[in-house]
Backbone as a printed PyTorch tensor [residue, N CA C, xyz], in Angstrom:
tensor([[[97.4560, 46.2520, 38.2770],
         [96.6750, 45.7650, 39.5500],
         [97.5370, 44.8470, 40.5300]],

        [[98.2640, 44.9950, 41.7960],
         [99.2530, 43.7190, 42.5080],
         [97.9530, 42.7790, 42.5960]],

        [[98.3770, 41.6760, 43.4810],
         [97.9030, 40.6220, 43.1710],
         [96.7840, 40.6770, 44.5100]],

        [[97.8730, 41.4870, 45.1920],
         [97.1970, 41.7210, 47.4640],
         [96.0870, 42.8230, 46.4230]],

        [[95.9880, 43.5820, 45.8840],
         [94.7090, 44.4390, 45.6560],
         [93.7120, 43.7690, 45.0470]],

        [[93.9940, 42.5330, 43.8930],
         [93.0670, 41.7370, 43.4680],
         [92.7640, 41.2180, 44.1070]],

        [[93.4210, 40.0310, 45.2900],
         [92.3410, 39.4080, 46.6960],
         [91.4450, 40.2920, 47.3290]],

        [[92.2740, 41.9410, 47.4010],
         [91.0640, 42.5790, 48.6360],
         [89.8130, 43.0940, 47.2590]],

        [[90.4480, 43.1630, 46.3170],
         [89.0300, 43.6730, 45.6170],
         [87.9580, 42.1500, 45.6960]],

        [[88.5530, 40.9060, 44.7490],
         [87.5130, 39.5640, 45.4360],
         [86.9650, 39.3240, 46.7510]],

        [[87.8510, 39.5850, 47.5690],
         [87.0970, 39.5020, 48.8870],
         [85.6070, 40.4570, 48.6580]],

        [[86.1550, 41.7180, 48.3000],
         [84.4600, 42.9390, 48.7920],
         [83.4450, 41.8190, 47.5970]],

        [[84.0390, 41.4070, 46.2740],
         [83.0690, 40.9220, 45.6610],
         [82.1760, 40.1260, 46.0500]],

        [[82.7790, 39.0840, 47.0990],
         [81.9540, 38.0660, 47.5850],
         [81.1580, 38.2380, 49.0640]],

        [[81.2250, 39.5870, 49.6440],
         [80.5750, 40.3120, 50.2190],
         [79.6930, 41.2320, 49.6780]],

        [[79.7030, 41.7740, 48.7640],
         [79.5390, 42.9680, 48.2540],
         [77.5900, 43.1160, 48.5660]],

        [[76.9130, 41.9290, 48.6510],
         [75.2790, 42.1100, 48.2810],
         [75.3920, 42.5780, 50.1860]],

        [[75.7390, 41.7470, 51.1710],
         [75.7290, 42.0710, 52.0070],
         [76.0220, 43.3510, 52.9720]],

        [[76.6740, 43.9060, 52.0760],
         [77.8990, 45.3300, 52.3580],
         [76.6060, 46.0010, 52.2680]],

        [[76.1100, 46.2240, 50.4490],
         [75.3720, 47.4440, 50.8350],
         [73.8720, 47.1050, 51.3940]],

        [[73.3460, 45.9730, 51.8290],
         [72.2640, 45.5570, 52.8070],
         [72.8810, 45.8490, 53.8590]],

        [[73.6270, 46.2840, 54.3550],
         [74.0130, 46.5730, 55.6060],
         [74.1530, 45.4520, 56.6060]],

        [[74.3920, 44.4180, 55.8400],
         [74.2800, 43.2110, 56.7010],
         [76.0160, 42.5160, 57.8630]],

        [[76.9560, 43.3740, 57.8830],
         [78.3600, 42.7830, 57.4990],
         [78.2660, 43.7280, 59.2250]],

        [[79.5890, 43.0320, 59.7520],
         [79.9720, 43.4620, 61.2590],
         [80.6670, 44.6600, 60.6450]],

        [[81.0560, 45.4860, 61.6960],
         [80.9370, 46.9440, 61.2300],
         [82.6550, 47.1640, 61.2420]],

        [[83.2250, 46.5040, 61.2810],
         [84.9750, 45.9570, 61.4520],
         [85.0600, 45.6170, 59.6370]],

        [[84.4640, 45.1480, 59.5300],
         [84.1210, 44.2540, 58.0240],
         [84.1460, 45.2370, 56.8060]],

        [[82.5780, 45.9050, 57.7460],
         [82.1470, 47.9490, 56.7670],
         [83.3830, 48.5740, 56.6400]],

        [[83.9590, 49.0510, 57.9170],
         [85.1450, 49.5680, 57.6230],
         [86.7210, 49.1250, 56.8680]],

        [[86.8700, 48.1880, 57.2610],
         [87.6290, 47.4970, 56.0510],
         [87.4040, 47.9510, 54.5550]],

        [[85.9470, 47.4030, 54.4940],
         [85.7950, 47.7790, 52.7490],
         [85.5540, 48.8220, 52.2950]],

        [[85.5110, 49.9230, 53.5940],
         [85.3850, 51.6430, 53.2180],
         [86.4610, 51.6730, 52.8680]],

        [[87.4940, 51.4750, 53.7250],
         [89.0030, 51.5680, 53.0250],
         [89.6420, 51.5140, 51.7680]],

        [[88.7970, 50.1180, 51.6090],
         [89.6740, 49.3150, 50.1090],
         [88.7840, 50.2220, 48.8580]],

        [[87.3140, 50.6800, 49.2840],
         [86.7430, 51.4760, 48.3010],
         [87.5220, 52.8260, 47.8260]],

        [[87.9610, 53.1920, 49.3920],
         [88.4350, 54.9350, 48.9360],
         [90.1520, 54.6910, 48.2070]],

        [[90.6150, 53.4840, 47.7690],
         [91.3340, 53.2830, 47.3400],
         [91.6000, 52.7000, 45.8350]],

        [[90.3400, 52.3200, 45.6480],
         [89.8860, 51.2530, 44.6170],
         [88.9610, 51.9170, 43.9000]],

        [[89.3680, 52.7860, 42.3860],
         [88.3150, 53.4080, 41.7280],
         [87.0710, 51.7900, 40.9560]],

        [[87.6430, 50.8010, 40.6120],
         [87.1350, 49.7090, 40.1450],
         [85.8270, 49.3320, 41.0760]],

        [[85.8260, 48.7940, 42.2800],
         [85.6870, 48.5580, 43.1810],
         [84.3650, 49.3390, 43.4360]],

        [[84.7090, 50.8370, 43.6440],
         [83.8900, 51.7190, 44.0750],
         [82.4620, 52.2400, 42.8290]],

        [[83.2230, 51.9630, 41.6570],
         [82.4230, 52.1500, 40.5120],
         [81.2660, 50.5960, 40.7030]],

        [[81.7030, 49.5050, 41.1800],
         [80.9340, 48.1210, 40.9370],
         [80.1350, 48.2960, 42.1730]],

        [[80.2940, 49.1610, 43.5580],
         [79.3830, 48.9380, 44.3420],
         [78.1700, 50.2540, 44.2750]],

        [[78.3830, 51.2780, 43.6430],
         [77.7950, 52.6030, 42.9300],
         [76.6890, 52.1150, 41.8670]],

        [[77.3920, 51.1200, 40.9340],
         [76.1150, 50.7460, 40.1420],
         [75.4670, 49.9770, 41.1010]],

        [[75.8460, 48.6530, 41.7680],
         [74.6060, 48.2470, 42.4700],
         [73.9190, 49.0290, 43.3370]],

        [[74.1660, 49.9260, 43.9430],
         [73.6050, 50.6860, 44.7190],
         [72.6400, 51.3830, 43.9700]],

        [[72.8980, 51.9710, 43.0420],
         [71.8560, 52.6200, 41.6690],
         [71.1710, 51.7810, 41.2870]],

        [[71.4460, 50.8090, 40.8010],
         [70.6500, 49.8950, 40.7160],
         [69.1910, 49.3610, 41.2030]],

        [[70.1340, 49.1940, 42.6740],
         [68.5760, 48.4480, 43.6750],
         [67.7480, 49.9390, 43.8030]],

        [[68.4630, 51.3300, 43.8060],
         [67.4650, 52.6180, 44.0230],
         [66.5630, 52.2830, 42.7750]],

        [[67.0780, 52.2010, 41.7120],
         [66.3160, 52.3710, 40.0880],
         [65.0270, 51.3500, 40.3430]],

        [[65.2890, 49.9490, 40.7630],
         [64.3000, 49.3090, 41.0920],
         [63.5920, 49.4080, 42.2020]],

        [[63.5280, 49.9790, 43.1970],
         [62.7010, 49.8360, 44.5910],
         [61.5550, 51.1460, 43.9320]],

        [[62.4580, 52.3140, 42.7010],
         [61.7650, 53.3040, 42.6760],
         [60.8450, 53.2820, 41.8070]],

        [[61.5610, 52.0500, 40.8950],
         [60.6060, 52.0110, 39.7580],
         [59.6220, 51.1090, 39.3220]],

        [[59.7560, 50.1530, 39.7850],
         [59.1030, 48.7820, 39.6480],
         [57.6670, 48.8280, 40.7290]],

        [[56.8830, 49.0570, 39.9050],
         [55.2300, 49.1880, 40.4990],
         [54.2450, 47.8680, 39.6940]],

        [[53.6480, 47.4290, 40.7730],
         [52.9320, 46.2140, 39.8980],
         [51.7120, 46.9330, 39.3900]],

        [[51.9590, 46.7160, 38.0880],
         [51.1970, 47.0420, 37.3660],
         [50.0040, 46.3310, 37.1280]],

        [[48.7300, 46.3660, 37.0900],
         [47.5160, 45.7850, 36.9720],
         [46.8560, 45.8400, 35.5350]],

        [[46.7600, 45.0590, 34.9670],
         [46.1290, 44.8490, 33.1140],
         [44.4620, 44.6900, 33.5630]],

        [[44.0880, 45.9830, 32.9510],
         [42.5610, 45.3030, 33.0550],
         [41.7730, 44.5140, 32.5360]],

        [[40.9540, 43.8210, 33.0070],
         [40.4940, 42.6810, 32.4780],
         [40.1640, 42.7970, 30.9360]],

        [[39.3040, 43.8550, 30.8030],
         [39.0390, 43.7910, 29.2490],
         [40.2850, 44.0800, 28.0850]],

        [[41.6770, 44.2690, 28.3450],
         [42.6730, 44.2790, 28.0340],
         [42.7540, 42.6310, 27.7660]],

        [[43.3760, 42.4070, 29.4790],
         [43.8070, 40.9120, 29.1600],
         [42.8810, 39.6280, 28.3650]],

        [[41.5530, 40.5330, 28.4290],
         [40.6210, 38.6820, 27.8820],
         [41.0280, 39.7020, 26.2220]],

        [[41.2370, 40.7620, 25.6560],
         [41.3760, 40.4530, 24.1540],
         [42.9700, 39.7080, 24.0630]],

        [[43.5580, 40.2670, 24.7590],
         [45.2630, 39.8900, 25.1470],
         [44.9010, 38.1540, 24.8030]],

        [[44.2770, 37.5390, 25.6340],
         [44.1000, 36.0970, 25.4580],
         [43.7170, 35.6910, 24.5410]],

        [[42.4260, 36.2910, 23.5730],
         [41.8160, 35.9400, 22.2410],
         [43.0940, 36.3290, 21.2060]],

        [[43.6290, 37.2500, 21.3250],
         [44.9450, 37.9240, 20.5180],
         [45.6210, 36.3270, 19.9220]],

        [[46.0820, 36.1160, 21.3780],
         [47.0880, 34.7820, 21.2300],
         [46.7090, 33.3700, 21.2950]],

        [[45.5300, 33.1860, 21.4890],
         [44.5980, 32.2820, 21.5230],
         [44.8310, 31.2250, 22.6930]],

        [[45.1660, 31.7570, 23.8410],
         [45.4300, 31.5760, 25.6210],
         [43.8260, 30.5250, 25.4010]],

        [[43.9700, 29.6950, 26.1110],
         [42.9620, 28.7310, 26.3500],
         [42.3620, 29.0930, 28.0300]],

        [[41.3320, 28.7020, 28.0340],
         [40.6180, 28.9150, 29.4530],
         [40.8350, 28.3960, 30.5080]],

        [[41.9610, 27.5460, 30.2960],
         [42.7880, 27.4160, 31.6620],
         [43.6310, 28.1060, 32.0810]],

        [[43.8400, 28.8340, 31.2170],
         [44.6210, 29.9210, 32.2470],
         [44.1990, 31.0580, 32.6850]],

        [[43.1920, 31.3650, 31.9920],
         [42.1280, 32.0490, 32.5060],
         [42.0410, 31.6970, 34.1360]],

        [[41.4580, 30.5350, 34.0310],
         [40.9870, 29.5900, 35.0800],
         [42.0010, 29.4680, 36.5450]],

        [[43.1620, 29.4700, 35.7240],
         [44.0800, 30.0760, 36.8710],
         [44.3760, 31.1740, 37.4190]],

        [[44.1710, 32.2170, 36.8230],
         [44.3780, 33.4040, 36.7380],
         [43.3330, 33.8340, 37.8220]],

        [[42.1020, 33.6760, 37.4020],
         [40.8260, 33.4310, 38.8810],
         [41.3520, 33.0880, 40.4370]],

        [[41.9350, 31.7710, 40.0230],
         [42.4470, 30.4970, 41.4130],
         [43.1760, 31.3260, 42.1240]],

        [[44.4680, 32.0910, 40.8630],
         [45.3200, 32.7910, 41.6570],
         [45.2660, 34.1790, 42.9030]],

        [[43.7810, 35.0090, 42.1040],
         [43.3420, 36.1040, 42.7230],
         [42.1850, 36.2270, 43.5780]],

        [[41.5810, 34.7700, 44.0610],
         [40.9520, 34.4330, 45.3300],
         [42.0080, 33.2830, 45.9750]],

        [[42.8830, 32.8210, 45.4340],
         [43.8050, 32.1420, 46.5770],
         [44.6950, 32.6270, 47.1240]]])
């Protein structure tokens, strides 16, 4: 990989989040798209980031633990009532 290619890759890595989120000007996006056509390594990075975001969005759901299970767990771990009170405040506040 030439020094010029490395510089282009470094530029891409500097703005990859903005690119994936669609927060860049059209001119910059077009430049990045051209680079991605020629650079398999950067394509892999962008594809991996897109897949990671997709998997996070589709599989991350807030799971609530039933109160009975939480209480049993707290007893097993010997967690004191202060943490229970903090949980109760978080629910109401």
